[in-house]
C-alpha positions in Angstrom: -4.8 20.7 -2.4 -3.7 19.4 -5.7 0.5 18.1 -5.6 1.2 17.4 -8.9 4.5 18.5 -9.3 5.7 16.5 -6.4 7.8 13.1 -6.7 5.3 10.1 -6.7 6.1 6.7 -5.7 4.8 3.2 -5.2 5.5 0.8 -2.8 5.0 -3.2 -3.1 6.3 -3.9 0.4 7.7 -6.8 2.0 7.9 -7.3 6.1 10.9 -9.7 5.4 12.6 -8.7 2.3 15.5 -10.5 0.6 17.1 -11.0 -3.1 14.5 -13.2 -3.7 11.8 -11.5 -2.4 12.5 -7.6 -2.2 10.5 -4.6 -1.7 9.6 -3.1 -5.3 9.5 0.8 -5.5 8.2 2.6 -8.4 9.1 6.2 -9.3 7.1 8.9 -11.7 5.7 12.1 -12.2 2.4 13.7 -13.6 2.4 15.6 -16.5 -1.2 16.9 -16.8 -3.2 13.5 -16.2 -0.6 11.4 -17.8 1.6 9.5 -15.1 4.7 8.9 -16.6 6.7 5.8 -14.5 10.2 6.2 -14.8 11.9 3.1 -13.4 12.0 0.4 -10.6 14.0 0.1 -7.8 14.6 -3.2 -5.4 15.9 -3.0 -1.6 16.7 -6.5 -0.4 16.7 -5.2 3.3 14.7 -2.9 5.4 17.5 -0.2 6.5 18.5 0.3 2.7 14.9 1.1 1.9 14.3 3.4 5.3 17.5 5.3 4.4 16.6 6.0 0.8 13.2 7.0 1.9 14.3 9.0 4.0 17.0 10.9 1.8 14.4 11.5 -0.5 12.1 12.8 1.9 14.9 15.5 2.7 15.1 15.9 -0.9 11.9 17.6 -1.8 9.7 15.4 0.0 7.2 12.5 -2.1 4.2 11.4 -2.1 3.7 7.5 -1.8 1.5 4.7 -2.1 2.5 1.7 -0.1 1.0 -1.7 0.0 0.7 -2.3 3.7 -1.9 -1.5 6.2 -1.1 1.9 8.1 -3.9 1.0 10.7 -5.6 -1.9 13.1 -9.1 -2.3 13.3 -10.8 -0.1 16.2 -12.8 -3.2 17.2 -9.6 -5.3 18.1 -7.8 -2.4 20.0 -10.7 -1.7 22.1 -11.0 -5.7 22.7 -7.5 -5.4 23.7 -7.2 -2.1 25.8 -4.9 -0.6 23.3 -4.5 3.3 22.6 -7.3 4.9 20.7 -5.2 7.6 19.3 -3.5 6.4 15.9 0.1 7.4 16.9 -0.1 6.0 20.7 -1.8 2.7 19.2 1.3 2.5 16.4 4.0 3.1 19.2 2.4 0.2 21.3 2.5 -2.0 18.1 5.9 -1.4 17.2 7.3 -2.1 20.7 6.0 -5.7 20.4 7.7 -8.7 19.0 6.4 -10.5 16.0 6.1 -13.3 18.4 3.8 -11.5 20.6 1.8 -10.0 18.3 1.1 -13.5 16.8 0.4 -14.9 20.1 -2.4 -11.9 21.1 -4.0 -12.1 17.5 -4.3 -16.0 17.8 -5.9 -15.8 21.1 -8.1 -12.8 20.2 -9.4 -15.1 17.1 -9.7 -18.2 19.1 -12.2 -16.7 21.5 -14.7 -15.5 18.3 -17.2 -17.8 16.6 -16.5 -19.2 13.1 -16.9 -16.9 10.5 -15.8 -13.9 12.4 -12.7 -14.7 13.6 -10.8 -11.3 12.4 -11.7 -8.0 13.3 -12.1 -5.9 10.4 -11.1 -2.3 9.3 -14.1 -0.3 7.4 -12.1 -0.1 4.2 -11.6 -3.8 4.0 -14.9 -4.5 2.6 -15.0 -2.3 -0.2 -11.2 -3.0 -1.0 -11.4 -6.5 -0.5 -8.4 -6.5 1.5 -7.1 -8.7 3.9 -7.8 -7.8 7.8 -4.9 -5.8 8.9 -4.5 -8.1 12.3 -3.9 -11.2 9.9 -0.4 -12.5 10.5 -0.1 -15.2 7.8 -1.4 -15.5 3.9 -0.8 -12.7 3.8 1.4 -11.6 6.8 -0.1 -8.1 6.8 0.0 -7.7 10.6 3.8 -8.1 10.0 4.2 -5.7 6.9 2.2 -3.1 9.4 4.8 -3.6 12.0 8.0 -3.6 9.9 6.3 -0.9 7.4 5.6 2.1 9.3 8.7 2.7 11.0 10.4 3.9 8.0 7.4 5.9 7.1 7.6 7.8 10.3 11.2 8.1 10.6 11.2 9.6 7.2 9.1 12.4 8.4 6.0 11.5 6.3 2.5 13.0 7.0 -0.4 10.4 6.9 -3.9 12.2 5.7 -6.0 9.2 6.2 -4.8 9.5 9.8 -5.6 13.2 10.6 -2.2 14.4 9.9 -2.0 16.4 7.0 1.2 17.8 5.5 2.3 20.7 7.9 4.8 22.2 5.2 5.7 22.4 1.7 7.6 19.6 0.9 6.7 17.2 3.5 6.8 13.3 2.4 2.8 12.3 2.1 2.3 8.4 2.8 -0.5 7.0 1.8 -1.9 3.2 2.2 -2.6 1.6 -1.2 -4.0 -1.8 -2.2 -2.9 -3.1 -5.8 -5.0 -5.7 -5.6 -8.1 -3.6 -5.7 -7.0 -1.8 -8.5 -6.3 -4.8 -10.5 -9.6 -6.4 -10.0 -11.3 -3.4 -11.6 -9.5 -4.6 -14.8 -9.6 -8.4 -14.6 -10.8 -11.1 -11.8 -8.3 -13.6 -12.7 -5.2 -14.1 -11.0 -2.2 -12.3 -12.3 0.9 -12.9 -10.0 1.9 -16.1 -8.2 5.5 -16.5 -5.8 5.4 -20.1 -6.7 7.4 -20.4 -10.0 5.3 -23.5 -11.2 2.1 -21.0 -11.2 3.7 -18.2 -13.1 2.2 -19.5 -16.0 0.8 -18.0 -19.3 -2.7 -17.1 -18.2 -1.3 -15.1 -15.3 0.8 -13.3 -17.9 -2.0 -12.5 -20.0 -4.2 -11.2 -17.1 -0.7 -8.6 -16.5 -1.0 -7.9 -20.2 -4.7 -7.0 -19.9 -4.1 -4.9 -16.8 -1.2 -3.1 -18.4 -2.8 -2.2 -21.4 -5.7 -0.9 -19.4 -3.5 1.4 -17.4 -1.7 2.7 -20.4 -5.0 3.8 -22.0 -6.5 5.5 -18.8 -7.8 2.4 -16.4 -10.3 2.7 -13.9 -8.8 6.1 -12.3 -8.8 8.4 -15.8 -5.1 8.4 -15.7 -3.0 7.3 -18.6 0.3 5.5 -17.7 3.4 6.0 -19.8 6.0 3.9 -19.1 9.7 4.0 -19.6 11.7 2.0 -22.1 11.7 -1.7 -21.1 9.5 -1.2 -18.4 6.4 -3.0 -20.0 8.3 -5.9 -20.8 9.9 -6.1 -17.1 6.1 -5.7 -15.6 4.6 -8.6 -18.1 7.7 -11.1 -17.4 7.5 -10.5 -13.6 5.7 -13.3 -12.5 5.6 -12.2 -8.9 3.8 -9.7 -9.6 5.8 -7.6 -7.4 6.6 -4.8 -10.2 3.1 -4.5 -11.6 2.1 -4.0 -8.1 4.6 -1.4 -7.2 3.3 0.6 -10.3 -0.5 0.0 -9.4 0.6 1.5 -6.1 2.2 4.5 -7.7 -0.6 5.1 -10.1 -3.1 5.4 -6.6 -0.8 7.6 -4.9 -0.8 9.9 -8.3 -4.5 9.6 -8.3 -4.8 10.8 -4.9 -2.1 13.8 -5.4 -4.6 15.3 -7.7 -7.6 14.9 -5.6 -9.0 17.6 -2.8 -8.1 15.9 0.5 -6.6 13.0 -1.2 -9.5 11.8 -2.7 -10.3 10.0 1.1 -13.8 9.9 1.9 -15.6 11.7 4.4 -15.7 10.3 7.9 -12.7 8.1 7.5 -11.7 6.7 11.3 -8.4 8.2 11.6 -7.6 5.2 13.9 -8.1 2.6 11.2 -7.3 4.8 8.1 -8.8 4.2 4.8 -6.9 2.9 1.0 -6.3 5.3 -1.7 -8.9 5.4 -4.6 -10.9 3.1 -3.1 -14.4 4.7 -2.7 -16.7 4.7 0.4 -19.2 1.9 0.2 -23.0 3.3 -0.6 -25.1 3.6 2.5 
């Protein structure tokens, strides 16, 4: 079902948001095949972000692309003896502390041979994403741990996990990965959290990405930025603002596709990243 009229958001998520490293949300709407990005909102704590999601979810719903994993590898869950039903596995995972997660995953990796320490989801390879069990550089395991409860609390549906919207206006959560979309345009690094590395070359890479998106980009959906927003994307050396826009674009693309553009045979335990094609046999 095509849902072009819905509010569309993209979220560059942080598992430990602060004023220096907030959660950044891009908001947009579709006009035909053109995505109008209307603005950015920053949240420096998880509770205000969760409250905002719930309010927006109740007020007509949203379709969102979120830069965090929604599931763990089936191989990992099976090895640990954790539930193999997605909702049950999420509940089990949320009940653990970060310290427990770190020690469990560290022990799992220690028992495996060099070169194969981490378990991966099927979507990791075509997306080039970090394994969702990785707890450092980047700590995506903690992003999953902190990021899913607000989505569940907002009453979101998760199509990649076999849970399509049950009613009109229900929020729809899609996993996004801005790094994959950016790499379809440039291979060079376009961001860094370290100020010393926020140089002219990375700004030029962001400029190339933004120009390509405005022209239609890899997804064939031209981007129209609100006044002043283009400069913000170029000047934010952390890349957080641009990543939020890349996420909203992935969600917008998925909203125009049957079945949200998910490949056939997606494992509902692991999920899938919006707009990433399945690898060819």
